[in-house]
C-alpha positions, -999 to 999 in steps of 0.1 A, spaced: 1 0 0 13 32 -11 9 65 8 16 101 -4 22 123 25 32 160 33 63 167 56 44 180 84 18 152 82 45 128 93 45 146 127 6 148 128 2 113 124 25 106 153 4 126 177 -33 121 160 -59 110 186 -92 116 166 -94 153 162 -101 170 129 -118 198 109 -148 178 104 -161 141 104 -149 132 70 -115 146 77 -111 127 108 -123 94 93 -97 98 65 -70 108 92 -78 77 111 -77 54 80 -45 70 66 -29 67 103 -39 29 103 -25 22 66 10 38 76 13 14 104 6 -17 80 32 -41 69 44 -33 33 32 2 33 54 27 17 55 67 18 64 91 -8 69 127 4 57 160 -6 49 196 3 18 198 -15 -17 182 -11 -14 146 -1 -37 117 11 -46 136 42 -54 167 24 -79 151 1 -105 151 29 -98 186 43 -127 210 39 -102 240 36 -85 224 4 -97 245 -26 -84 241 -60 -51 223 -46 -44 249 -20 -52 255 14 -80 280 17 -60 313 17 -25 320 2 -11 327 37 -20 296 52 -10 277 22 24 293 26 26 285 62 19 250 58 44 244 30 71 262 53 61 235 80 65 206 53 99 220 42 112 222 77 104 184 79 115 175 45 149 192 46 159 162 71 147 137 46 153 122 10 124 135 -8 133 113 -40 132 81 -20 101 58 -15 103 48 24 90 19 41 63 36 64 74 19 96 112 28 91 102 64 81 84 68 114 111 55 133 134 79 116 109 107 124 113 98 162 150 101 159 150 133 141 124 152 161 129 140 198 126 174 215 103 202 218 129 224 203 134 201 173 96 208 164 91 245 176 92 259 140 69 233 128 43 229 155 41 257 177 16 278 156 -2 246 148 -39 249 160 -37 212 171 -6 214 191 -24 215 224 -42 182 216 -13 166 197 0 135 217 35 137 198 39 173 208 27 169 243 51 138 247 81 162 236 70 190 259 67 166 289 104 153 280 121 185 285 
């Protein structure tokens, strides 16, 4: 099974616990999160709409609802992607282990997660905040 994921969504999936913009988005995120944990799942990386974005109510014509938000999201993606090989197709389980190694402190995600509307509910961010 092949997944196509944005850079920052690698962190979001680590902390997802069932919150989302609406029911359709939450159901899709739950499904993608389960798929990424499957044996033989692979991931290709991007800084544009992905398998999670397809259910986002804010996605209009391939962009987040406004240009400022879209630019902010791409910056978040690029902060994650600069530490990975975007040309590579990753084994999903290995990729998420690598994410744990690369992003292992609150400081390592501060530029990515701090302004996220979900950071107070995100288990990944909370775990890093508690490990200080």
